[in-house]
PQR file of N, CA, C, O and H, with PARSE charges and radii, in Angstrom:
ATOM      1  N   MET A   1       9.120  11.882 -30.579 -0.4000 1.5000
ATOM      2  CA  MET A   1       8.997  10.820 -29.481 -0.0000 2.0000
ATOM      3  C   MET A   1      10.375  10.273 -29.525  0.5500 1.7000
ATOM      4  O   MET A   1      10.762   9.868 -30.621 -0.5500 1.4000
ATOM      5  N   PHE A   2      11.292  10.186 -28.366 -0.4000 1.5000
ATOM      6  CA  PHE A   2      12.380   9.454 -27.712 -0.0000 2.0000
ATOM      7  C   PHE A   2      13.168   9.983 -28.899  0.5500 1.7000
ATOM      8  O   PHE A   2      12.975   9.193 -29.824 -0.5500 1.4000
ATOM      9  H   PHE A   2      10.977  10.515 -27.475  0.4000 1.0000
ATOM     10  N   HIS A   3      13.852  10.825 -29.226 -0.4000 1.5000
ATOM     11  CA  HIS A   3      14.644  11.295 -30.038 -0.0000 2.0000
ATOM     12  C   HIS A   3      16.404  10.770 -29.866  0.5500 1.7000
ATOM     13  O   HIS A   3      17.313  10.351 -30.583 -0.5500 1.4000
ATOM     14  H   HIS A   3      14.008  11.466 -28.475  0.4000 1.0000
ATOM     15  N   GLU A   4      16.178  11.076 -28.588 -0.4000 1.5000
ATOM     16  CA  GLU A   4      17.806  10.242 -28.412 -0.0000 2.0000
ATOM     17  C   GLU A   4      17.955   9.024 -28.530  0.5500 1.7000
ATOM     18  O   GLU A   4      19.116   8.618 -28.587 -0.5500 1.4000
ATOM     19  H   GLU A   4      15.439  11.416 -28.006  0.4000 1.0000
ATOM     20  N   ASP A   5      16.926   8.121 -28.600 -0.4000 1.5000
ATOM     21  CA  ASP A   5      16.832   6.833 -29.104 -0.0000 2.0000
ATOM     22  C   ASP A   5      16.578   6.302 -30.141  0.5500 1.7000
ATOM     23  O   ASP A   5      16.403   5.087 -30.230 -0.5500 1.4000
ATOM     24  H   ASP A   5      15.984   8.451 -28.554  0.4000 1.0000
ATOM     25  N   ARG A   6      16.494   7.303 -31.349 -0.4000 1.5000
ATOM     26  CA  ARG A   6      16.109   6.780 -32.716 -0.0000 2.0000
ATOM     27  C   ARG A   6      16.924   5.875 -33.182  0.5500 1.7000
ATOM     28  O   ARG A   6      16.386   5.144 -34.013 -0.5500 1.4000
ATOM     29  H   ARG A   6      16.636   8.290 -31.276  0.4000 1.0000
ATOM     30  N   GLU A   7      18.346   5.580 -32.896 -0.4000 1.5000
ATOM     31  CA  GLU A   7      19.017   4.502 -33.449 -0.0000 2.0000
ATOM     32  C   GLU A   7      18.255   2.938 -32.851  0.5500 1.7000
ATOM     33  O   GLU A   7      17.876   1.982 -33.528 -0.5500 1.4000
ATOM     34  H   GLU A   7      18.783   6.174 -32.221  0.4000 1.0000
ATOM     35  N   LEU A   8      18.220   3.105 -31.527 -0.4000 1.5000
ATOM     36  CA  LEU A   8      17.937   1.913 -31.075 -0.0000 2.0000
ATOM     37  C   LEU A   8      16.630   1.785 -31.506  0.5500 1.7000
ATOM     38  O   LEU A   8      16.343   0.588 -31.507 -0.5500 1.4000
ATOM     39  H   LEU A   8      18.528   3.881 -30.978  0.4000 1.0000
ATOM     40  N   ILE A   9      15.502   2.626 -31.953 -0.4000 1.5000
ATOM     41  CA  ILE A   9      14.461   2.456 -32.029 -0.0000 2.0000
ATOM     42  C   ILE A   9      13.894   1.950 -33.454  0.5500 1.7000
ATOM     43  O   ILE A   9      12.725   1.641 -33.684 -0.5500 1.4000
ATOM     44  H   ILE A   9      15.735   3.599 -31.952  0.4000 1.0000
ATOM     45  N   THR A  10      15.013   1.933 -34.392 -0.4000 1.5000
ATOM     46  CA  THR A  10      15.628   1.520 -35.978 -0.0000 2.0000
ATOM     47  C   THR A  10      15.902   0.569 -35.956  0.5500 1.7000
ATOM     48  O   THR A  10      15.367  -0.226 -36.730 -0.5500 1.4000
ATOM     49  H   THR A  10      15.963   2.184 -34.206  0.4000 1.0000
ATOM     50  N   LYS A  11      17.279  -0.007 -34.684 -0.4000 1.5000
ATOM     51  CA  LYS A  11      17.122  -1.204 -34.770 -0.0000 2.0000
ATOM     52  C   LYS A  11      16.163  -2.873 -34.513  0.5500 1.7000
ATOM     53  O   LYS A  11      16.086  -3.987 -35.032 -0.5500 1.4000
ATOM     54  H   LYS A  11      17.714   0.638 -34.055  0.4000 1.0000
ATOM     55  N   LEU A  12      15.568  -2.076 -33.347 -0.4000 1.5000
ATOM     56  CA  LEU A  12      14.744  -3.012 -32.676 -0.0000 2.0000
ATOM     57  C   LEU A  12      13.377  -3.206 -33.568  0.5500 1.7000
ATOM     58  O   LEU A  12      12.874  -4.324 -33.459 -0.5500 1.4000
ATOM     59  H   LEU A  12      15.630  -1.171 -32.926  0.4000 1.0000
ATOM     60  N   LYS A  13      12.664  -2.220 -34.487 -0.4000 1.5000
ATOM     61  CA  LYS A  13      12.072  -2.145 -35.499 -0.0000 2.0000
ATOM     62  C   LYS A  13      12.271  -3.044 -36.775  0.5500 1.7000
ATOM     63  O   LYS A  13      11.538  -3.279 -37.736 -0.5500 1.4000
ATOM     64  H   LYS A  13      13.073  -1.312 -34.575  0.4000 1.0000
ATOM     65  N   GLY A  14      13.789  -3.541 -36.356 -0.4000 1.5000
ATOM     66  CA  GLY A  14      14.087  -4.296 -38.081 -0.0000 2.0000
ATOM     67  C   GLY A  14      14.012  -5.705 -37.422  0.5500 1.7000
ATOM     68  O   GLY A  14      13.987  -6.706 -38.139 -0.5500 1.4000
ATOM     69  H   GLY A  14      14.384  -3.350 -35.576  0.4000 1.0000
ATOM     70  N   THR A  15      13.955  -5.843 -35.283 -0.4000 1.5000
ATOM     71  CA  THR A  15      14.475  -6.996 -35.335 -0.0000 2.0000
ATOM     72  C   THR A  15      13.246  -7.315 -34.122  0.5500 1.7000
ATOM     73  O   THR A  15      13.506  -8.255 -33.371 -0.5500 1.4000
ATOM     74  H   THR A  15      13.975  -5.030 -34.702  0.4000 1.0000
ATOM     75  N   ASN A  16      12.604  -6.958 -34.013 -0.4000 1.5000
ATOM     76  CA  ASN A  16      11.741  -7.537 -32.513 -0.0000 2.0000
ATOM     77  C   ASN A  16      10.393  -6.881 -32.903  0.5500 1.7000
ATOM     78  O   ASN A  16      10.112  -5.683 -32.929 -0.5500 1.4000
ATOM     79  H   ASN A  16      12.393  -6.194 -34.623  0.4000 1.0000
ATOM     80  N   ALA A  17       9.520  -8.111 -33.242 -0.4000 1.5000
ATOM     81  CA  ALA A  17       8.110  -8.067 -33.863 -0.0000 2.0000
ATOM     82  C   ALA A  17       7.746  -6.799 -32.391  0.5500 1.7000
ATOM     83  O   ALA A  17       7.933  -5.595 -32.563 -0.5500 1.4000
ATOM     84  H   ALA A  17       9.749  -9.085 -33.221  0.4000 1.0000
ATOM     85  N   ARG A  18       7.310  -7.282 -31.255 -0.4000 1.5000
ATOM     86  CA  ARG A  18       6.832  -6.843 -30.247 -0.0000 2.0000
ATOM     87  C   ARG A  18       6.973  -5.500 -30.317  0.5500 1.7000
ATOM     88  O   ARG A  18       5.865  -4.966 -30.354 -0.5500 1.4000
ATOM     89  H   ARG A  18       7.158  -8.260 -31.115  0.4000 1.0000
ATOM     90  N   PHE A  19       8.110  -4.519 -30.360 -0.4000 1.5000
ATOM     91  CA  PHE A  19       8.402  -3.511 -30.613 -0.0000 2.0000
ATOM     92  C   PHE A  19       7.408  -2.790 -31.368  0.5500 1.7000
ATOM     93  O   PHE A  19       6.470  -2.000 -31.262 -0.5500 1.4000
ATOM     94  H   PHE A  19       9.011  -4.953 -30.330  0.4000 1.0000
ATOM     95  N   THR A  20       8.339  -3.706 -32.481 -0.4000 1.5000
ATOM     96  CA  THR A  20       7.510  -3.217 -33.963 -0.0000 2.0000
ATOM     97  C   THR A  20       5.930  -3.129 -34.066  0.5500 1.7000
ATOM     98  O   THR A  20       5.471  -2.360 -34.911 -0.5500 1.4000
ATOM     99  H   THR A  20       9.101  -4.348 -32.568  0.4000 1.0000
ATOM    100  N   SER A  21       5.156  -3.785 -33.352 -0.4000 1.5000
ATOM    101  CA  SER A  21       3.658  -3.670 -32.992 -0.0000 2.0000
ATOM    102  C   SER A  21       3.590  -2.753 -32.137  0.5500 1.7000
ATOM    103  O   SER A  21       2.594  -2.040 -32.251 -0.5500 1.4000
ATOM    104  H   SER A  21       5.528  -4.409 -32.666  0.4000 1.0000
ATOM    105  N   LEU A  22       4.411  -2.466 -31.174 -0.4000 1.5000
ATOM    106  CA  LEU A  22       4.016  -1.264 -30.459 -0.0000 2.0000
ATOM    107  C   LEU A  22       4.064  -0.275 -30.765  0.5500 1.7000
ATOM    108  O   LEU A  22       3.193   0.547 -30.476 -0.5500 1.4000
ATOM    109  H   LEU A  22       5.221  -3.045 -31.081  0.4000 1.0000
ATOM    110  N   PHE A  23       5.583   0.104 -31.777 -0.4000 1.5000
ATOM    111  CA  PHE A  23       5.179   1.098 -32.330 -0.0000 2.0000
ATOM    112  C   PHE A  23       4.470   1.894 -33.500  0.5500 1.7000
ATOM    113  O   PHE A  23       3.932   2.994 -33.619 -0.5500 1.4000
ATOM    114  H   PHE A  23       6.290  -0.563 -32.011  0.4000 1.0000
ATOM    115  N   ASP A  24       4.665   1.077 -34.102 -0.4000 1.5000
ATOM    116  CA  ASP A  24       3.234   0.661 -35.174 -0.0000 2.0000
ATOM    117  C   ASP A  24       1.658   1.631 -35.081  0.5500 1.7000
ATOM    118  O   ASP A  24       1.041   2.544 -35.629 -0.5500 1.4000
ATOM    119  H   ASP A  24       5.102   0.183 -34.006  0.4000 1.0000
ATOM    120  N   LYS A  25       1.593   0.504 -33.796 -0.4000 1.5000
ATOM    121  CA  LYS A  25       0.471   0.982 -33.348 -0.0000 2.0000
ATOM    122  C   LYS A  25       0.327   2.840 -32.450  0.5500 1.7000
ATOM    123  O   LYS A  25      -0.672   3.539 -32.281 -0.5500 1.4000
ATOM    124  H   LYS A  25       2.094  -0.238 -33.351  0.4000 1.0000
ATOM    125  N   HIS A  26       1.284   3.000 -32.200 -0.4000 1.5000
ATOM    126  CA  HIS A  26       1.476   4.720 -31.685 -0.0000 2.0000
ATOM    127  C   HIS A  26       1.459   5.513 -32.478  0.5500 1.7000
ATOM    128  O   HIS A  26       1.004   6.641 -32.286 -0.5500 1.4000
ATOM    129  H   HIS A  26       2.096   2.431 -32.338  0.4000 1.0000
ATOM    130  N   ASN A  27       2.064   5.017 -33.808 -0.4000 1.5000
ATOM    131  CA  ASN A  27       1.799   5.987 -35.488 -0.0000 2.0000
ATOM    132  C   ASN A  27       0.488   6.199 -35.463  0.5500 1.7000
ATOM    133  O   ASN A  27      -0.188   7.227 -35.483 -0.5500 1.4000
ATOM    134  H   ASN A  27       2.433   4.101 -33.964  0.4000 1.0000
ATOM    135  N   ASP A  28       0.160   4.733 -35.402 -0.4000 1.5000
ATOM    136  CA  ASP A  28      -1.128   4.697 -36.675 -0.0000 2.0000
ATOM    137  C   ASP A  28      -2.280   5.381 -35.548  0.5500 1.7000
ATOM    138  O   ASP A  28      -3.161   6.042 -36.099 -0.5500 1.4000
ATOM    139  H   ASP A  28       0.710   3.898 -35.386  0.4000 1.0000
ATOM    140  N   LEU A  29      -2.358   5.291 -34.075 -0.4000 1.5000
ATOM    141  CA  LEU A  29      -3.309   6.166 -33.287 -0.0000 2.0000
ATOM    142  C   LEU A  29      -2.971   7.783 -33.613  0.5500 1.7000
ATOM    143  O   LEU A  29      -3.840   8.638 -33.784 -0.5500 1.4000
ATOM    144  H   LEU A  29      -1.643   4.754 -33.627  0.4000 1.0000
ATOM    145  N   ASP A  30      -1.476   8.023 -33.662 -0.4000 1.5000
ATOM    146  CA  ASP A  30      -0.898   9.488 -33.866 -0.0000 2.0000
ATOM    147  C   ASP A  30      -1.538  10.281 -35.142  0.5500 1.7000
ATOM    148  O   ASP A  30      -1.968  11.432 -35.221 -0.5500 1.4000
ATOM    149  H   ASP A  30      -0.770   7.328 -33.523  0.4000 1.0000
ATOM    150  N   GLU A  31      -1.426   9.058 -36.277 -0.4000 1.5000
ATOM    151  CA  GLU A  31      -2.454   9.650 -37.485 -0.0000 2.0000
ATOM    152  C   GLU A  31      -3.509  10.062 -37.035  0.5500 1.7000
ATOM    153  O   GLU A  31      -3.831  11.249 -36.984 -0.5500 1.4000
ATOM    154  H   GLU A  31      -1.077   8.123 -36.213  0.4000 1.0000
ATOM    155  N   LYS A  32      -4.278   8.959 -36.591 -0.4000 1.5000
ATOM    156  CA  LYS A  32      -5.573   9.190 -36.575 -0.0000 2.0000
ATOM    157  C   LYS A  32      -6.638  10.252 -35.742  0.5500 1.7000
ATOM    158  O   LYS A  32      -7.793  10.677 -35.727 -0.5500 1.4000
ATOM    159  H   LYS A  32      -4.016   7.995 -36.632  0.4000 1.0000
ATOM    160  N   ILE A  33      -5.021  10.349 -34.918 -0.4000 1.5000
ATOM    161  CA  ILE A  33      -6.227  11.402 -34.112 -0.0000 2.0000
ATOM    162  C   ILE A  33      -5.915  12.795 -34.449  0.5500 1.7000
ATOM    163  O   ILE A  33      -6.655  13.708 -34.083 -0.5500 1.4000
ATOM    164  H   ILE A  33      -4.083  10.003 -34.930  0.4000 1.0000
ATOM    165  N   ALA A  34      -4.767  13.010 -35.185 -0.4000 1.5000
ATOM    166  CA  ALA A  34      -4.688  14.086 -36.272 -0.0000 2.0000
ATOM    167  C   ALA A  34      -5.541  14.555 -37.393  0.5500 1.7000
ATOM    168  O   ALA A  34      -5.804  15.744 -37.570 -0.5500 1.4000
ATOM    169  H   ALA A  34      -4.166  12.268 -35.482  0.4000 1.0000
ATOM    170  N   GLU A  35      -6.031  13.437 -38.260 -0.4000 1.5000
ATOM    171  CA  GLU A  35      -7.076  13.061 -39.005 -0.0000 2.0000
ATOM    172  C   GLU A  35      -8.395  13.598 -38.306  0.5500 1.7000
ATOM    173  O   GLU A  35      -8.783  14.735 -38.575 -0.5500 1.4000
ATOM    174  H   GLU A  35      -5.817  12.471 -38.117  0.4000 1.0000
ATOM    175  N   MET A  36      -9.048  12.844 -37.466 -0.4000 1.5000
ATOM    176  CA  MET A  36      -9.830  13.164 -36.682 -0.0000 2.0000
ATOM    177  C   MET A  36      -9.880  15.017 -36.465  0.5500 1.7000
ATOM    178  O   MET A  36     -10.760  15.686 -37.007 -0.5500 1.4000
ATOM    179  H   MET A  36      -8.733  11.920 -37.247  0.4000 1.0000
ATOM    180  N   GLN A  37      -8.964  15.534 -35.736 -0.4000 1.5000
ATOM    181  CA  GLN A  37      -8.965  17.088 -35.385 -0.0000 2.0000
ATOM    182  C   GLN A  37      -8.730  17.566 -36.536  0.5500 1.7000
ATOM    183  O   GLN A  37      -9.121  18.733 -36.533 -0.5500 1.4000
ATOM    184  H   GLN A  37      -8.249  14.991 -35.296  0.4000 1.0000
ATOM    185  N   LYS A  38      -8.162  17.197 -37.829 -0.4000 1.5000
ATOM    186  CA  LYS A  38      -7.715  18.110 -38.781 -0.0000 2.0000
ATOM    187  C   LYS A  38      -9.452  18.529 -39.528  0.5500 1.7000
ATOM    188  O   LYS A  38      -9.884  19.612 -39.924 -0.5500 1.4000
ATOM    189  H   LYS A  38      -7.844  16.249 -37.831  0.4000 1.0000
ATOM    190  N   GLY A  39     -10.159  17.048 -39.476 -0.4000 1.5000
ATOM    191  CA  GLY A  39     -11.492  17.423 -40.060 -0.0000 2.0000
ATOM    192  C   GLY A  39     -12.254  17.887 -39.456  0.5500 1.7000
ATOM    193  O   GLY A  39     -13.389  17.854 -39.933 -0.5500 1.4000
ATOM    194  H   GLY A  39      -9.809  16.169 -39.154  0.4000 1.0000
ATOM    195  N   ASN A  40     -12.083  18.498 -38.229 -0.4000 1.5000
ATOM    196  CA  ASN A  40     -13.311  19.176 -37.041 -0.0000 2.0000
ATOM    197  C   ASN A  40     -14.679  18.291 -36.908  0.5500 1.7000
ATOM    198  O   ASN A  40     -15.719  18.653 -36.358 -0.5500 1.4000
ATOM    199  H   ASN A  40     -11.162  18.525 -37.842  0.4000 1.0000
ATOM    200  N   VAL A  41     -14.396  16.932 -37.606 -0.4000 1.5000
ATOM    201  CA  VAL A  41     -15.741  16.265 -37.201 -0.0000 2.0000
ATOM    202  C   VAL A  41     -15.229  15.170 -36.361  0.5500 1.7000
ATOM    203  O   VAL A  41     -14.548  14.310 -36.919 -0.5500 1.4000
ATOM    204  H   VAL A  41     -13.551  16.639 -38.053  0.4000 1.0000
ATOM    205  N   TYR A  42     -15.461  15.080 -35.089 -0.4000 1.5000
ATOM    206  CA  TYR A  42     -14.945  13.962 -33.920 -0.0000 2.0000
ATOM    207  C   TYR A  42     -15.562  14.466 -32.840  0.5500 1.7000
ATOM    208  O   TYR A  42     -15.902  15.628 -32.618 -0.5500 1.4000
ATOM    209  H   TYR A  42     -16.014  15.780 -34.636  0.4000 1.0000
ATOM    210  N   ASN A  43     -15.670  13.570 -32.233 -0.4000 1.5000
ATOM    211  CA  ASN A  43     -15.887  13.257 -30.793 -0.0000 2.0000
ATOM    212  C   ASN A  43     -15.111  13.427 -29.540  0.5500 1.7000
ATOM    213  O   ASN A  43     -14.155  12.715 -29.235 -0.5500 1.4000
ATOM    214  H   ASN A  43     -15.394  12.626 -32.413  0.4000 1.0000
ATOM    215  N   ASP A  44     -15.629  14.525 -28.746 -0.4000 1.5000
ATOM    216  CA  ASP A  44     -14.199  15.082 -27.571 -0.0000 2.0000
ATOM    217  C   ASP A  44     -13.784  13.566 -26.688  0.5500 1.7000
ATOM    218  O   ASP A  44     -12.629  13.295 -26.362 -0.5500 1.4000
ATOM    219  H   ASP A  44     -16.406  15.104 -28.994  0.4000 1.0000
ATOM    220  N   ALA A  45     -14.963  12.702 -26.404 -0.4000 1.5000
ATOM    221  CA  ALA A  45     -14.454  11.421 -25.533 -0.0000 2.0000
ATOM    222  C   ALA A  45     -13.206  10.670 -26.335  0.5500 1.7000
ATOM    223  O   ALA A  45     -12.060  10.403 -25.973 -0.5500 1.4000
ATOM    224  H   ALA A  45     -15.901  12.923 -26.670  0.4000 1.0000
ATOM    225  N   GLU A  46     -14.080  10.393 -27.863 -0.4000 1.5000
ATOM    226  CA  GLU A  46     -13.875   9.701 -28.774 -0.0000 2.0000
ATOM    227  C   GLU A  46     -11.917   9.740 -28.597  0.5500 1.7000
ATOM    228  O   GLU A  46     -11.079   9.003 -28.076 -0.5500 1.4000
ATOM    229  H   GLU A  46     -15.011  10.610 -28.157  0.4000 1.0000
ATOM    230  N   VAL A  47     -11.896  11.082 -29.387 -0.4000 1.5000
ATOM    231  CA  VAL A  47     -10.166  11.713 -29.108 -0.0000 2.0000
ATOM    232  C   VAL A  47      -9.842  11.492 -27.708  0.5500 1.7000
ATOM    233  O   VAL A  47      -9.053  10.549 -27.648 -0.5500 1.4000
ATOM    234  H   VAL A  47     -12.577  11.680 -29.810  0.4000 1.0000
ATOM    235  N   ASP A  48     -10.081  11.905 -26.688 -0.4000 1.5000
ATOM    236  CA  ASP A  48      -9.478  11.754 -25.455 -0.0000 2.0000
ATOM    237  C   ASP A  48      -9.158  10.012 -25.346  0.5500 1.7000
ATOM    238  O   ASP A  48      -8.028   9.595 -25.095 -0.5500 1.4000
ATOM    239  H   ASP A  48     -10.722  12.671 -26.737  0.4000 1.0000
ATOM    240  N   ALA A  49     -10.113   9.277 -25.531 -0.4000 1.5000
ATOM    241  CA  ALA A  49      -9.546   7.948 -25.509 -0.0000 2.0000
ATOM    242  C   ALA A  49      -8.496   7.329 -26.245  0.5500 1.7000
ATOM    243  O   ALA A  49      -7.775   6.338 -26.132 -0.5500 1.4000
ATOM    244  H   ALA A  49     -11.032   9.617 -25.735  0.4000 1.0000
ATOM    245  N   LEU A  50      -8.694   8.391 -27.142 -0.4000 1.5000
ATOM    246  CA  LEU A  50      -7.290   7.493 -28.723 -0.0000 2.0000
ATOM    247  C   LEU A  50      -6.230   8.052 -28.236  0.5500 1.7000
ATOM    248  O   LEU A  50      -5.134   7.571 -28.524 -0.5500 1.4000
ATOM    249  H   LEU A  50      -9.281   9.196 -27.233  0.4000 1.0000
ATOM    250  N   LYS A  51      -6.316   9.077 -27.476 -0.4000 1.5000
ATOM    251  CA  LYS A  51      -5.011  10.030 -26.555 -0.0000 2.0000
ATOM    252  C   LYS A  51      -4.478   9.425 -25.427  0.5500 1.7000
ATOM    253  O   LYS A  51      -3.351   9.620 -24.971 -0.5500 1.4000
ATOM    254  H   LYS A  51      -7.206   9.468 -27.242  0.4000 1.0000
ATOM    255  N   ARG A  52      -5.537   8.505 -24.892 -0.4000 1.5000
ATOM    256  CA  ARG A  52      -5.159   8.170 -23.965 -0.0000 2.0000
ATOM    257  C   ARG A  52      -4.328   6.903 -24.237  0.5500 1.7000
ATOM    258  O   ARG A  52      -3.232   6.642 -23.740 -0.5500 1.4000
ATOM    259  H   ARG A  52      -6.452   8.346 -25.262  0.4000 1.0000
ATOM    260  N   GLU A  53      -5.201   5.984 -25.315 -0.4000 1.5000
ATOM    261  CA  GLU A  53      -4.381   4.907 -25.659 -0.0000 2.0000
ATOM    262  C   GLU A  53      -3.147   5.237 -25.908  0.5500 1.7000
ATOM    263  O   GLU A  53      -2.176   4.577 -25.538 -0.5500 1.4000
ATOM    264  H   GLU A  53      -6.091   6.196 -25.719  0.4000 1.0000
ATOM    265  N   LYS A  54      -3.098   6.348 -26.593 -0.4000 1.5000
ATOM    266  CA  LYS A  54      -1.531   6.311 -27.673 -0.0000 2.0000
ATOM    267  C   LYS A  54      -0.486   6.912 -26.109  0.5500 1.7000
ATOM    268  O   LYS A  54       0.730   7.017 -26.273 -0.5500 1.4000
ATOM    269  H   LYS A  54      -3.887   6.884 -26.893  0.4000 1.0000
ATOM    270  N   LEU A  55      -1.083   7.247 -24.739 -0.4000 1.5000
ATOM    271  CA  LEU A  55      -0.179   7.773 -23.899 -0.0000 2.0000
ATOM    272  C   LEU A  55       0.445   6.008 -23.541  0.5500 1.7000
ATOM    273  O   LEU A  55       1.597   5.579 -23.597 -0.5500 1.4000
ATOM    274  H   LEU A  55      -2.071   7.162 -24.606  0.4000 1.0000
ATOM    275  N   ARG A  56      -0.773   5.341 -23.197 -0.4000 1.5000
ATOM    276  CA  ARG A  56      -0.077   4.104 -22.758 -0.0000 2.0000
ATOM    277  C   ARG A  56       0.495   3.290 -23.551  0.5500 1.7000
ATOM    278  O   ARG A  56       0.945   2.323 -22.938 -0.5500 1.4000
ATOM    279  H   ARG A  56      -1.709   5.690 -23.151  0.4000 1.0000
ATOM    280  N   LEU A  57       0.773   3.245 -25.257 -0.4000 1.5000
ATOM    281  CA  LEU A  57       1.567   2.558 -25.824 -0.0000 2.0000
ATOM    282  C   LEU A  57       2.886   3.383 -25.653  0.5500 1.7000
ATOM    283  O   LEU A  57       3.918   2.729 -25.802 -0.5500 1.4000
ATOM    284  H   LEU A  57       0.407   4.031 -25.755  0.4000 1.0000
ATOM    285  N   LYS A  58       3.036   4.892 -25.326 -0.4000 1.5000
ATOM    286  CA  LYS A  58       4.116   5.150 -25.212 -0.0000 2.0000
ATOM    287  C   LYS A  58       4.974   5.071 -23.979  0.5500 1.7000
ATOM    288  O   LYS A  58       6.193   4.904 -23.930 -0.5500 1.4000
ATOM    289  H   LYS A  58       2.198   5.423 -25.205  0.4000 1.0000
ATOM    290  N   ASP A  59       4.119   5.219 -22.993 -0.4000 1.5000
ATOM    291  CA  ASP A  59       4.807   4.426 -21.958 -0.0000 2.0000
ATOM    292  C   ASP A  59       5.184   3.462 -21.602  0.5500 1.7000
ATOM    293  O   ASP A  59       5.969   3.335 -20.663 -0.5500 1.4000
ATOM    294  H   ASP A  59       3.129   5.354 -23.032  0.4000 1.0000
ATOM    295  N   GLU A  60       4.600   2.341 -22.430 -0.4000 1.5000
ATOM    296  CA  GLU A  60       5.112   1.052 -22.591 -0.0000 2.0000
ATOM    297  C   GLU A  60       6.657   0.733 -23.775  0.5500 1.7000
ATOM    298  O   GLU A  60       7.545  -0.105 -23.938 -0.5500 1.4000
ATOM    299  H   GLU A  60       3.962   2.444 -23.193  0.4000 1.0000
ATOM    300  N   ILE A  61       6.223   1.907 -24.300 -0.4000 1.5000
ATOM    301  CA  ILE A  61       7.594   1.477 -25.522 -0.0000 2.0000
ATOM    302  C   ILE A  61       8.831   1.989 -24.637  0.5500 1.7000
ATOM    303  O   ILE A  61       9.930   1.453 -24.488 -0.5500 1.4000
ATOM    304  H   ILE A  61       5.502   2.588 -24.168  0.4000 1.0000
ATOM    305  N   TYR A  62       8.223   3.445 -23.971 -0.4000 1.5000
ATOM    306  CA  TYR A  62       9.441   4.189 -23.338 -0.0000 2.0000
ATOM    307  C   TYR A  62      10.041   2.473 -22.088  0.5500 1.7000
ATOM    308  O   TYR A  62      11.142   1.980 -22.336 -0.5500 1.4000
ATOM    309  H   TYR A  62       7.331   3.880 -24.092  0.4000 1.0000
ATOM    310  N   ALA A  63       9.093   1.796 -20.819 -0.4000 1.5000
ATOM    311  CA  ALA A  63       9.453   0.944 -20.814 -0.0000 2.0000
ATOM    312  C   ALA A  63      10.612  -0.396 -21.174  0.5500 1.7000
ATOM    313  O   ALA A  63      11.600  -0.961 -20.706 -0.5500 1.4000
ATOM    314  H   ALA A  63       8.199   2.196 -20.617  0.4000 1.0000
ATOM    315  N   PHE A  64       9.614  -0.413 -22.436 -0.4000 1.5000
ATOM    316  CA  PHE A  64      10.623  -1.605 -23.560 -0.0000 2.0000
ATOM    317  C   PHE A  64      11.851  -1.411 -23.869  0.5500 1.7000
ATOM    318  O   PHE A  64      12.725  -2.254 -24.068 -0.5500 1.4000
ATOM    319  H   PHE A  64       8.811   0.046 -22.816  0.4000 1.0000
ATOM    320  N   LEU A  65      11.949   0.397 -23.930 -0.4000 1.5000
ATOM    321  CA  LEU A  65      13.395   0.723 -24.449 -0.0000 2.0000
ATOM    322  C   LEU A  65      14.687   0.610 -23.074  0.5500 1.7000
ATOM    323  O   LEU A  65      15.855   0.221 -23.091 -0.5500 1.4000
ATOM    324  H   LEU A  65      11.239   1.083 -23.768  0.4000 1.0000
ATOM    325  N   ALA A  66      13.721   1.202 -21.876 -0.4000 1.5000
ATOM    326  CA  ALA A  66      14.560   0.872 -21.052 -0.0000 2.0000
ATOM    327  C   ALA A  66      14.806  -0.411 -20.347  0.5500 1.7000
ATOM    328  O   ALA A  66      15.595  -0.612 -19.424 -0.5500 1.4000
ATOM    329  H   ALA A  66      12.773   1.518 -21.863  0.4000 1.0000
ATOM    330  N   GLU A  67      13.898  -1.353 -21.006 -0.4000 1.5000
ATOM    331  CA  GLU A  67      14.571  -2.571 -20.004 -0.0000 2.0000
ATOM    332  C   GLU A  67      15.596  -3.394 -21.129  0.5500 1.7000
ATOM    333  O   GLU A  67      16.382  -4.260 -20.746 -0.5500 1.4000
ATOM    334  H   GLU A  67      13.257  -1.189 -21.756  0.4000 1.0000
ATOM    335  N   TYR A  68      15.484  -3.057 -22.328 -0.4000 1.5000
ATOM    336  CA  TYR A  68      16.537  -3.556 -23.467 -0.0000 2.0000
ATOM    337  C   TYR A  68      18.046  -2.919 -23.292  0.5500 1.7000
ATOM    338  O   TYR A  68      19.071  -3.543 -23.564 -0.5500 1.4000
ATOM    339  H   TYR A  68      14.845  -2.353 -22.639  0.4000 1.0000
ATOM    340  N   LYS A  69      18.010  -1.629 -22.813 -0.4000 1.5000
ATOM    341  CA  LYS A  69      19.195  -0.929 -22.535 -0.0000 2.0000
ATOM    342  C   LYS A  69      19.598  -1.372 -21.337  0.5500 1.7000
ATOM    343  O   LYS A  69      20.821  -1.358 -21.193 -0.5500 1.4000
ATOM    344  H   LYS A  69      17.177  -1.122 -22.591  0.4000 1.0000
ATOM    345  N   LYS A  70      18.917  -1.792 -20.359 -0.4000 1.5000
ATOM    346  CA  LYS A  70      19.421  -2.025 -18.707 -0.0000 2.0000
ATOM    347  C   LYS A  70      20.028  -3.674 -19.109  0.5500 1.7000
ATOM    348  O   LYS A  70      21.180  -3.932 -18.758 -0.5500 1.4000
ATOM    349  H   LYS A  70      17.924  -1.804 -20.476  0.4000 1.0000
ATOM    350  N   GLU A  71      19.386  -4.519 -19.687 -0.4000 1.5000
ATOM    351  CA  GLU A  71      19.502  -5.694 -20.359 -0.0000 2.0000
ATOM    352  C   GLU A  71      20.934  -6.057 -21.159  0.5500 1.7000
ATOM    353  O   GLU A  71      21.696  -7.023 -21.150 -0.5500 1.4000
ATOM    354  H   GLU A  71      18.451  -4.310 -19.972  0.4000 1.0000
ATOM    355  N   ASN A  72      20.885  -4.573 -21.961 -0.4000 1.5000
ATOM    356  CA  ASN A  72      22.132  -4.688 -23.182 -0.0000 2.0000
ATOM    357  C   ASN A  72      23.093  -4.020 -22.728  0.5500 1.7000
ATOM    358  O   ASN A  72      23.935  -3.797 -23.597 -0.5500 1.4000
ATOM    359  H   ASN A  72      20.266  -3.787 -21.968  0.4000 1.0000
ATOM    360  N   ASP A  73      23.354  -3.562 -21.638 -0.4000 1.5000
ATOM    361  CA  ASP A  73      23.915  -2.360 -20.461 -0.0000 2.0000
ATOM    362  C   ASP A  73      24.242  -1.164 -21.736  0.5500 1.7000
ATOM    363  O   ASP A  73      25.416  -1.034 -22.083 -0.5500 1.4000
ATOM    364  H   ASP A  73      22.669  -3.743 -20.932  0.4000 1.0000
ATOM    365  N   LEU A  74      23.667  -0.710 -22.093 -0.4000 1.5000
ATOM    366  CA  LEU A  74      23.659   0.379 -22.903 -0.0000 2.0000
ATOM    367  C   LEU A  74      23.412   1.671 -22.423  0.5500 1.7000
ATOM    368  O   LEU A  74      23.416   2.629 -23.197 -0.5500 1.4000
ATOM    369  H   LEU A  74      22.713  -0.816 -21.812  0.4000 1.0000
TER
END
């Protein structure tokens, strides 16, 4: 995710609590979904809901990065 912004993400994770929270929640959901699917014991509706939440967080992270770049002329 956001490979082209790796340096900026590292910087923000170390300096911005809101960004860190979003990023960590996204990663936690990714791990939870993978574990559920790996065990083959899951409810499709539950996994779909988690995937939608993960996508919402990804969109919010993207918007955060775009706004940060705009405000800092990056």
